[in-house]
N, C-alpha and C positions, 0 to 999 in steps of 0.2 A: 881438411876443409874446416873452417872455423864455424862456430854455431851461426854467426850472423849470415856467412855465406850459404849455409844450409837453409836458413829461412828464406833467403832471397830465391833460392832454387825451387823450394816448396811453392812460393808464391808465384814464381813463373809457371810451374806446372799446372797450378790450380787455375791461373788465368787461360792457359792455352787450352784446357778441358772444360772451362765454364759453359754450362748452357742454361737456358732460361726454361721455366715452367709457366705456361700460359693457360689461363681458363678461356676457351673459346666457347661462349655460353655460360649459363643458360639464359643470357640476355637475347632478344629477338633479332635486332638488326643484321646480324651476321648469320645466325644459326637457323632462323626461319622456324623457330618453335622452342619449346621449353625443353632442350636437352643440352648436355655440357659435354665438350671434349677437353680433356687435360692434355696439352701439348707439350711435348719436350722439344725445344727448338734451339738450333745453333745458328744465331743470326736470324736469317730468314727462311733457313732450310729446317723441314720438319724431320726430326730424328725417330720419334715415335708419339702414340698417341693412345688415350684410353677413354672409352666412352662412358658417360654416366646417363642411364636412360630411367624413366619411371617418374619423372616429376608430374606428369599428369596421368599416371595409371589410375583407372577408374574401375577397375575389374568388371568389364563389361560382361565377360562371359559368366561370372558367377552371379551378376545381377540378372542377366538373361534367363538362368536357371530357376529363378523366382518370379518370373514375369510371364504372363499369357503371351501368345504368339504376336498378336498385333502390337503389344506394348514394347516389342523387341525393336521394331522397325525405326523408331527415333534414335536407339542406341547406334545403329549402323551409320546414321547420318553423320556421327561425330567420330567415325573412323577417319577416312580421307574425305574431309568436309570441303575439298576443292571440286569433288565430283560426286556428291552425295547421292544423286539418282542411281548410279551404278551399284552402290552399296545396297540401297533399298530393293532394287530390282533382284540382286543377287540373293538377298535374303527370301524374298516372295518366291522365287523359283526354288529355292531349297524346300520350302514348305509344300510347294506344289509337286515336287518329285515326291516327296513323303505321301502326299494325297493321291498321287497318280493322276494329276489334272493334265489336261491338254487344252491349250488355248486357241482360239480363232486366230487366222492368220493376220486380220486387221489388227487385233490387239497386240500381237507378236511384233508387227512392223511399227505401231505406235511406241511400243517400249524400245525398238532400236532407235527411233528418232530420238527420243530422250536420252538414251544412254550415250549416243554419238554426239549430241550436243554437250554432254557432260564432259566427255573425252576432250573434245575441243576447248572447252573452258579450261580444263585441267592443264592441258599442254600450253595453253596460251599464258597461263600464269607462271608455270615452271620456265619457259623459254624467255619470257620477258623478265623474269627475276635474274636468270643468268645474265642477261644484258646488262641490268641494273648493277649487278656485283662486278662487272667489268668497266662500269662507269657510264653506261649509256642507258639514259632514262627516258629517252623519246619515245622508243618503241613500247615500253611498259605502259605509259599514260595513254598511247594511242590505241592499244589493243583492248586496255580495259573498258573503253567505250563499248567495244563490241560484246565483251564479256557480259557487260550489263544487259545488252539486249538478249542474251541466252537467259540470264535471271528473270528477265521481263516475262519470257515465254513459261519458265518454271512457275511464275506467280500467277499467270493466267490458267495454267493447267491445275494447280493444287493449292494456290494461296500462300506459298512460301518461296523462298529464294536460296538461301544458303543451305540450311538444314532442313531438307525437303519434306521428308516423310511421304514421298510421292508414290502413288499407285496402292494397290491393294493385292491380296492373294487373289489370283484368277484375273487380274487385269488392272484397271484403273478405277478410281472412286467415282469419276465422272467422265462423260464424253470430252473430247477436245472442243472448246467453243470455236464460233468463227473467228472471234478476236484471236484465240491462240494461233490458228492457221494464218491468220494475217500477219501477226508478229514473227511466226516462222518464215513466211516468205519474204518478209522484209528484210530478215537476217541472210537468208540465202541469196537474195538478190545483190546485197551490198558486200557481203563479207570477201568475196575473192579478191577485189580490188585492195581492200585492207590488208589482206594477208600477203598479197604480193609486194605491197609497200613495206610491210614489216620485214620480210625476206630481203628486200632491196636494201634495207637499212644496215643488215647484218651479215647475210650469208657470205657476201665476197668482202666485207669490211676487213681491211688489212689489219687494223688494230685488234679488233674482235677475234680474228682467226689467229693472230700470234698469240692472244691470251689463252684462247681455247685448246688450240691442236697441240697434243701432247699432254695436257693437263689430266691428271687423274685417270690414266688408262687401266683397263682390265681385260685380260684375254678370254676367250670363249670357255676355255677349260676352266679357269679359276672361278669365272662367273657361275658356271653350271655346278662347280663343287659346292659353292656358297647356297646355291638354291635361287639364283637370280631367275626373274620372269620379267615380262613387260618389255618397255622401251630400253631399260638398261641392259638387258640380256641381248635384244635384237641389235643394239648398238655395237656389241662384241662380235657380231656376225652369225647369231643363231636365230633362225627364222620361227621361233615358237611363238603361236598366239592362240590363246584359249578358244577364240571366235572360229578359228579354223581346226584346230585339233580335236576339240571336243564342242562342236557347234551347239547353240542354245538360242532360243528365241528366233529360230529360223534363219539365223547367219548363213547358213548353207545356201540360202536363196539370192545372196549377194555376191556381186563381182568386185573383189578388191585385192590389192596386193599388200604383203607385208614387207614394209621397208627394213633394210638392215644396214649396218655399218660394218667397220673392219677392225677398228683399233680399240673401241669401246672407251674412247676418251670424251672429254667434255664437248668437243665440237660434234663428234659422232651422235652423242646423246642429243644434242640440239637438233641436229639435221634429221635424225629418225624421228623425233617428236613432231618437226615441223611437216615431213612428209606424211605422217599419219594424221595429221589435221586435214590434209587434202583428201586422204583416204576416207576419213569420216564424214567429210562434206560430201563426197561422192556416194557413200552409203545412204546419207539422209536424202539425197536427190532420188535414189533408186526406191527408198521407203515410200516417199511421197508419191512416186510414180506407181508403186505397187498398190497402195492404198486406193488411188484414183480408179485403177483398173478393177478392182474388187467391187468399188461402189458403183461403177459404171454397169458392170455385169449384174449386179444385184443392189438396187438402191436401198433395200432394207438394211443392208450391211452397215449403212452410216450411223446406225443407232447402237452398234454392237461395240462395246468397250470392256467387257469381262466375259469369262467363260461362264455360260449358263449352268454348268456343273458345279460351280464354285459358289452357289447360292448360300451354302450352309457357313461358308466363311466369307462372303462378300457383303460389307455393310449396306444396309438398305439406304435408298435415297433419303435425304434430309426432309424433304417434303413429306414423305411417307411416315417418318420418324415422328414428326410433329402432329400428323393427323391420323395415324393408324396405330391401333393399340399391337397388333402382331409386329409391326416394324420396329416399335419402340422396344418391345421385349426382346426380340432377336439383336437389336442394336447393343442393348445392355448386355446380354449373354456374350456376345462376340469381344466387346471392349473389356469386360470383367473377367473373360477368360472362363467361361463356364462351358464352352464346347471344346471337347476333348479331341485331340490328334490320334490317329492310329499308331500303334508301336511300330518301331522301324528304325533303322540307321542308314543315313543318306550323307553323300558329300556332293556338293555343288560348287563348281567354280565359274566365275565370270572374268572377262578380260578387264580389270579396273585401270584407272588412269595410270597407276604403277605397276600392273602386272596381274598374275593370277590371285585374285580375291576369293578365298574358298570358304565354305560354311560346313562344318562337320557337325552333323545334329544326330542325337541318339534320342528317340522318343520312347517312353515306357507307357505309351497310352493315356498318359494324363493331361493335365491342362497347361503344363509348362514342360519345356525341354528337360529331359533327364540330364544331358550333358550337352555343350555347345562350345565349339572352338572356331574362332576366326583364324584363317590364314592370312596374316597381313603381310603384304609384300615388303612393305617399308622396314618392318622388324627384321626381315631376312637380309636384304641387301645392305642395311646399315651396319651389319656385322663386318662388312668387308671394308668399311672406311678407312680404319688404320692402315691396312695394307695399301689402299689405293693411294693415300696421300703421303706415304712414307717417302722420304728422300726428295720430296717436292717442296715448293716454296709455300709459305703461309698464304699468300694471296691466291694460290691455285687450291689450296684447301677449302678456300670460301667457295670459289666457283664450282668446285668438284661437289661439295654439299648441295649446292643450288641445282646442279644438273641431275644428281640422283633424285631429287625431289622429295627428299625426307619430310613427310608430313607427320607432326608430333602426334596428332590424335591417333593416326593408324599405327605409328610406332609403338606407343605406350598401351593403347587399348584399354 
């Protein structure tokens, strides 16, 4: 073989084996957050990928170890910011477990209402974005109007919308106002019609189904091995839900089912979240009815919005802070962390929008945690992403990422 022929042969072999390295992210439109995937692709086929995380790592856990307990709540807002109230409530419940506090039923049910509204809002974002990434924008713009109504309820309850800092140790900072109840009932009255229309747009849409079915699958065994929880695990066929397995906030008082899928693909994840929205809606209806029963049996309960035993850790009312010296002193002591928590070691988990959101807290009896660890579901299931998208198409990698609902704030922590 001549030297010229040898070069031609090498060139042909090089062309036959040529692949492309593609940076998927850290730009936002496709990756939904500040993280990067370095893909090796052959045409449109994904051969391998490598994640790069940490672009917005803010060392929340170490910051928390230098902050009083109340100053940690705003840090939890910035984990899964699509359902901040669940993060807030989970943190407060962790402290309550350390303190041994038991809350009145009305307060527990009020928390359930807020957490399930947050779950609905979280799932609406995830599923409508999955649709956008398949080319369907209408559902996204439609349901966001109703997500806005959820934010208006938050705003009436606590004054905030996205990063809510909602609730306090022992309950809420104030009672639900009449306007908050009106806004809640407005949402409950109108939402079913909207949700049915959203499902009619997509659930049996042939184009949507062909794009989603078979994309990014994971079976139950692999999902469990990775440590999946939440909708992504249930889509693979495992009916694990923290609200049922380890009930908190009186979830044992509610009647609801755990939706599950079979293949763990994009379509199953989408359908499980849709079904969970309906279950959350039902739970809110039940919670409203239970609160009405409590208030009917004892009208004085209408004024209960925190546990009386939590006085040491519950901020005084603002009007008292402005007019009474004792209230001003205790407000200062709580905010500045001058009230010590008892020593102890606790773990508390809630069913977050993306799965088991856990708080592992060690207290040495000081004014700040000795150690604190957040169990962030996004960080766990994102590790499976290279395996899930391997040998699939680039376009499938995009919608797979959307259906996993990777939230960068929760991923990096």
